[in-house]
C-alpha positions, 0 to 999 in steps of 0.5 A, a space after each residue: 748732676 747740676 742739681 746734686 751740686 747745687 743741693 750739696 752747696 746749699 747744705 754746706 752753707 746751711 751747715 756752716 751758718 749753724 756753726 757760725 751761730 753756735 760759735 757766736 753764742 759760745 763766745 757770748 757765754 765765754 765773755 759772761 764767764 770772764 765778766 763774772 771772774 773779773 768781778 770776783 777777782 776784784 772783790 777777792 782782792 778788795 780793790 776799788 771798782 774803779 781799778 780795772 773799770 776801763 777793761 770792764 768797759 771794753 769787755 762790755 763793748 765787745 759783748 755788745 758787738 757780739 750781740 749785734 753780730 748774733 742778730 746779724 747772723 740770724 738775719 743772714 740765716 733768714 735771708 738765706 731761707 728766703 733766697 732758697 725759693 729763688 734757686 732752682 731745685 731748692 724750693 722743695 728741698 727738705 733736710 731730713 725730718 722736715 726741719 728747715 736747717 740741718 740739725 746740729 752735730 750728733 745727728 744721723 747722716 742727712 740726705 737731701 730729698 726733693 
């Protein structure tokens, strides 16, 4: 019973970290799209590059912060993989077809095997 609770908790963490990674990457894509639209809007309006430059700098700062966050969550993911070996019952756990992490959504339902 306790082993199943531990395995379920580990699965929830593994699934959530994948979700967080995907969310950060999606935010990076959206920021890149916004940057592109801002540049096109400036060119279309025919205004000076200095107009709205402060907003563009703020967006670049946000982008850099998200890149740092992406690295942080990747490091967190690695640390969790390392920590797995110290949790009784998880050292030999595999998710499905031998992947270290659960696959992204759309996959067949997974079951924990030991």
